[in-house]
C-alpha positions in Angstrom: 15.9 2.9 -6.5 13.0 3.4 -8.7 9.5 1.8 -9.5 11.2 0.8 -12.9 14.1 -0.6 -11.3 12.2 -2.7 -9.1 10.3 -4.6 -11.6 13.5 -4.9 -13.4 14.8 -6.8 -10.1 11.6 -8.5 -9.6 11.1 -9.9 -12.8 14.9 -11.0 -13.3 15.5 -8.6 -16.3 19.7 -8.9 -17.4 19.6 -12.8 -15.7 18.9 -15.6 -19.1 18.4 -18.0 -16.4 15.0 -16.5 -14.9 12.4 -16.3 -17.0 9.9 -13.7 -17.0 6.7 -14.3 -15.1 3.1 -13.0 -16.0 3.3 -10.4 -13.2 6.9 -9.7 -13.7 6.2 -8.9 -17.3 2.4 -6.7 -16.7 4.8 -5.1 -13.6 7.4 -4.0 -16.2 5.0 -2.9 -19.5 3.2 -1.1 -16.8 6.1 0.8 -15.1 7.9 1.8 -18.3 6.0 4.8 -19.6 5.9 6.5 -16.1 7.5 9.7 -16.1 11.2 9.9 -13.9 9.0 12.2 -11.1 5.8 9.9 -10.8 8.2 7.1 -10.2 9.6 8.5 -7.4 6.6 10.2 -6.4 5.3 6.0 -6.3 8.2 4.7 -4.2 8.0 8.0 -1.6 4.3 7.0 -1.0 4.7 3.0 -1.2 7.4 3.4 1.3 6.0 5.5 3.4 2.7 4.5 3.6 4.4 1.5 4.1 5.8 2.2 7.0 3.3 3.6 8.3 1.1 0.3 8.2 4.4 -1.7 10.1 3.8 1.2 13.0 0.5 1.0 13.6 0.5 -3.7 13.3 3.2 -3.1 16.1 1.1 -1.0 18.0 -1.9 -3.1 17.5 0.2 -6.6 18.2 1.5 -4.5 21.6 -2.2 -3.9 22.5 -1.9 -0.6 22.6 -5.4 1.0 22.7 -4.3 4.0 21.1 -3.0 2.4 18.0 -6.9 1.7 17.0 -8.1 5.2 16.5 -4.9 6.1 15.0 -4.9 3.7 12.8 -8.4 4.4 11.3 -7.6 8.1 11.0 -4.2 7.9 9.1 -5.8 4.9 7.2 -8.8 6.7 6.2 -6.3 9.9 5.2 -4.4 7.8 2.7 -7.8 6.6 2.0 -8.9 9.5 0.7 -5.9 11.0 -0.8 -5.8 7.4 -2.8 -9.1 8.4 -4.1 -8.5 11.6 -4.6 -5.5 10.6 -7.4 -7.5 7.5 -8.1 -10.7 10.0 -9.6 -8.1 12.4 -11.5 -5.6 9.5 -12.5 -7.9 6.4 -12.7 -5.3 4.0 -12.2 -6.5 0.2 -11.9 -3.4 -0.5 -9.1 -4.3 2.5 -6.8 -7.7 0.7 -6.8 -6.7 -2.0 -6.2 -4.4 -0.5 -3.1 -7.4 1.6 -2.3 -9.6 -1.6 -1.7 -7.3 -2.9 0.6 -7.1 -0.6 2.7 -10.7 0.0 2.9 -11.0 -3.9 4.0 -8.0 -3.2 6.4 -9.9 0.1 7.7 -13.1 -2.2 8.1 -11.0 -5.0 9.9 -9.6 -2.4 12.3 -12.6 -0.6 13.2 -14.7 -4.6 13.9 -11.9 -5.1 16.0 -11.9 -2.1 17.9 -15.4 -2.2 18.7 -14.7 -5.7 20.3 -12.2 -4.9 22.4 -14.4 -1.9 23.6 -17.4 -4.2 24.0 -14.9 -6.4 26.3 -15.1 -5.5 30.5 -12.0 -4.4 32.0 
């Protein structure tokens, strides 16, 4: 499934009963000019990024202490790659994803430090 197909699904195109919302219209407009290769890359990247985040959240929620540095390491690596792509291709959407990841890293760092300060 490509980004354009997801955008069409979200927007309800092809269904006269579903009106186009502002976000769905923007999403369709933003993705229709992307090449097939870019769409597949973005889809795979978002899928892997999401799967890693789900795994890290599961580890953090179960209290697996090694998940904190692992989460920081992996998310920081993603942020580094996203910054590379951002400076190369100037994508507003990627800038938003990167900012969200930075906030998540700061929250994980804060919680890990709080956890480390507590007596055993």
